[in-house]
C-alpha positions in Angstrom: -49.8 -23.8 -53.0 -47.7 -26.3 -54.8 -48.9 -29.5 -53.1 -45.7 -31.4 -53.4 -43.4 -28.7 -52.0 -44.2 -29.2 -48.3 -43.8 -33.1 -48.2 -40.6 -32.9 -50.3 -39.1 -30.2 -48.0 -39.9 -32.3 -45.0 -38.5 -35.5 -46.4 -35.3 -33.9 -47.6 -34.9 -32.2 -44.2 -35.3 -35.4 -42.3 -32.9 -37.3 -44.6 -30.3 -34.5 -44.4 -30.4 -34.3 -40.6 -30.3 -38.1 -40.3 -27.3 -38.4 -42.7 -25.5 -35.7 -40.8 -26.1 -37.6 -37.5 -25.0 -40.9 -39.1 -21.8 -39.4 -40.5 -21.0 -38.2 -37.0 -21.4 -41.7 -35.6 -24.8 -41.0 -33.9 -26.9 -43.7 -35.6 -29.6 -43.7 -32.8 -30.1 -39.9 -33.2 -30.3 -40.3 -36.9 -33.0 -42.9 -36.6 -34.9 -40.7 -34.1 -34.7 -37.8 -36.6 -36.2 -40.0 -39.3 -39.0 -41.0 -36.8 -39.7 -37.4 -36.1 -39.9 -36.6 -39.8 -42.2 -39.6 -40.4 -44.5 -38.5 -37.6 -44.5 -34.9 -38.9 -45.4 -36.2 -42.4 -48.2 -38.5 -41.0 -49.5 -35.5 -39.0 -49.6 -33.4 -42.1 -51.6 -36.1 -44.0 -54.1 -36.4 -41.1 -54.5 -32.6 -40.7 -52.8 -32.2 -37.3 -51.9 -28.5 -37.1 -50.0 -28.9 -33.9 -47.4 -31.4 -35.3 -45.2 -28.7 -37.0 -44.0 -26.9 -33.8 -42.7 -30.0 -32.0 -41.3 -31.3 -35.2 -39.3 -28.1 -35.7 -38.1 -28.0 -32.1 -37.0 -31.7 -32.2 -35.3 -31.3 -35.6 -33.4 -28.2 -34.5 -32.5 -29.8 -31.2 -31.1 -32.9 -33.0 -29.1 -30.7 -35.3 -27.7 -28.7 -32.4 -26.9 -31.8 -30.4 -24.9 -33.3 -33.3 -23.2 -30.0 -34.1 -22.2 -29.3 -30.5 -21.5 -32.9 -29.3 -20.1 -34.9 -32.1 -17.8 -32.5 -34.0 -18.9 -33.5 -37.5 -16.9 -33.0 -40.7 -17.5 -30.0 -43.0 -19.9 -32.1 -45.1 -21.7 -33.3 -42.0 -22.1 -29.7 -40.8 -23.5 -28.7 -44.2 -26.0 -31.5 -44.1 -27.1 -30.6 -40.6 -27.4 -26.9 -41.1 -29.1 -27.4 -44.5 -31.5 -29.9 -42.9 -32.3 -27.4 -40.1 -32.9 -24.7 -42.7 -35.3 -27.1 -44.5 -37.0 -28.0 -41.3 -37.6 -24.3 -40.7 -39.0 -24.1 -44.2 -41.3 -27.0 -43.7 -42.6 -25.4 -40.4 -43.2 -22.2 -42.3 -45.0 -23.9 -45.2 -47.2 -25.8 -42.7 -48.3 -22.6 -41.1 -48.7 -20.9 -44.4 -50.8 -23.7 -45.8 -53.2 -23.4 -42.8 -53.4 -19.6 -43.3 -53.9 -20.0 -47.0 -56.9 -22.2 -46.4 -58.7 -19.2 -44.8 -58.0 -16.8 -47.7 -60.4 -16.2 -50.5 -59.6 -18.2 -53.7 -59.0 -15.0 -55.7 -56.4 -13.8 -53.3 -54.4 -17.1 -53.0 -52.1 -16.7 -56.1 -50.9 -13.2 -54.9 -50.5 -14.4 -51.3 -48.5 -17.4 -52.5 -46.3 -15.3 -54.8 -45.5 -12.8 -52.0 -44.9 -15.5 -49.4 -42.5 -17.4 -51.7 -40.6 -14.2 -52.6 -40.0 -13.5 -48.9 -39.2 -17.2 -48.2 -36.8 -17.2 -51.1 -35.0 -14.2 -49.6 -34.8 -16.0 -46.2 -33.5 -19.2 -47.8 -31.0 -17.3 -49.9 -29.7 -15.5 -46.8 -29.5 -18.9 -45.0 -27.5 -20.4 -47.8 -25.1 -17.4 -47.8 -24.7 -17.7 -44.0 -24.2 -21.5 -44.4 -21.4 -20.9 -46.8 -19.8 -18.3 -44.6 -20.1 -20.5 -41.5 -18.4 -23.4 -43.2 -15.6 -21.3 -44.7 -14.7 -19.0 -41.8 -13.5 -20.2 -38.4 -13.1 -17.6 -35.7 -12.2 -18.4 -32.1 -14.2 -16.2 -29.8 -14.0 -15.9 -26.0 -17.2 -16.1 -23.9 -17.7 -12.4 -23.6 -17.7 -11.8 -27.3 -20.0 -14.7 -27.9 -22.4 -13.4 -25.3 -22.3 -9.9 -26.9 -23.0 -11.3 -30.3 -25.9 -13.3 -28.9 -27.4 -10.2 -27.4 -26.9 -8.3 -30.6 -28.6 -11.1 -32.6 -31.5 -11.2 -30.1 -31.9 -7.4 -30.3 -31.8 -7.5 -34.1 -34.4 -10.3 -34.3 -36.7 -8.4 -31.9 -36.3 -5.2 -34.0 -37.1 -7.2 -37.2 -40.1 -8.8 -35.6 -41.4 -5.4 -34.5 -40.9 -4.0 -38.0 -42.7 -6.9 -39.5 -45.7 -6.6 -37.1 -45.9 -2.8 -37.8 -46.7 -3.5 -41.4 
């Protein structure tokens, strides 16, 4: 795996989330996001496999807290959503790096290629959804929001089942 990709993704994610928090006036949360990113990076360097999951949860929680509590500008929302997407990417690359270490050396290039193709599709979809979320504003009542959340959960469960079936 490209050795620089995971640290760069993690650093850009932390900086993006922190900048989104700072632009929204939440400097303490921005500093906390940078601390979480630094701990995640230190954990990667030391080989701590457990550090990725708490890092992802805290990064996503910080992005959600700013998005829901501070009403950031469109640029701030883009930074926060992009940073959250990059945090997800860093989490995935951390798990993939651990899995790749168990694979035979001859299989690694094909595994990397397939994983990066799938990851590219997920990132591309995320960027498209980001653009749509920033350009379209729809006011929904609670009932419609709950229905959409249930539909999304059902769709994700179906997708997870299909992936496991392969």
